[in-house]
C-alpha positions in Angstrom: -6.2 16.6 -30.6 -4.4 19.7 -31.4 -3.3 18.4 -34.8 -6.9 18.1 -35.9 -7.8 21.6 -34.7 -4.9 23.2 -36.6 -5.7 21.2 -39.7 -3.0 18.5 -39.8 -5.2 15.7 -40.9 -2.4 13.2 -41.7 -0.9 13.7 -38.2 -4.3 13.4 -36.6 -5.0 10.2 -38.5 -1.6 8.8 -37.4 -2.2 9.6 -33.8 -5.7 8.1 -33.9 -4.3 4.9 -35.5 -1.6 4.6 -32.8 -4.1 5.2 -30.0 -6.4 2.5 -31.5 -3.6 0.0 -31.9 -2.5 0.7 -28.3 -6.0 0.1 -27.1 -6.3 -3.1 -29.1 -3.0 -4.4 -27.8 -3.9 -3.5 -24.2 -7.2 -5.3 -24.5 -5.5 -8.5 -25.8 -2.9 -8.4 -23.1 -5.6 -7.9 -20.4 -7.6 -10.8 -21.9 -4.7 -13.1 -21.8 -3.8 -12.1 -18.3 -7.3 -12.7 -17.2 -7.3 -16.2 -18.8 -4.0 -17.0 -17.1 -5.4 -15.9 -13.7 -8.5 -18.0 -14.2 -6.3 -21.0 -15.0 -4.2 -20.5 -11.9 -7.3 -20.1 -9.7 -8.8 -23.3 -11.1 -5.6 -25.2 -10.3 -6.1 -27.5 -7.4 -3.5 -28.2 -4.8 -2.2 -31.7 -5.0 -3.5 -34.2 -2.4 -1.9 -37.3 -1.0 -3.6 -40.4 0.2 -2.1 -41.3 3.6 -2.6 -43.9 6.2 -2.8 -42.4 9.7 -3.8 -44.4 12.8 -5.0 -47.2 10.6 -7.4 -45.1 8.5 -6.8 -43.8 5.0 -7.5 -40.2 4.2 -6.8 -37.6 1.6 -4.8 -34.6 2.8 -3.2 -31.6 1.1 0.3 -32.5 0.1 1.8 -29.6 2.1 0.3 -31.1 5.3 2.3 -34.4 5.1 4.2 -35.1 8.3 6.9 -37.5 9.3 5.3 -40.9 10.0 2.6 -40.6 7.3 2.4 -43.7 5.1 1.7 -42.5 1.6 -0.4 -44.8 -0.5 0.6 -44.8 -4.2 -1.2 -46.4 -7.1 -0.3 -46.9 -10.7 -0.7 -43.7 -12.6 -0.3 -41.4 -9.6 1.8 -38.3 -10.5 
């Protein structure tokens, strides 16, 4: 910090305060981003209960094919 070396204490303090505030904001943003990523990673892909060839099985919803009979129950989203 050049301001501190040449004796500008007010400017040095202002620069230090801005740097500390920037670090705190960066930390908070990083923490929120990490929590959001953890929530996304914990999200499970929706599954569907289907009847195929006379048996019922749970399959990922993106793997439904024409001809699948989807079993629905009250409360299914």
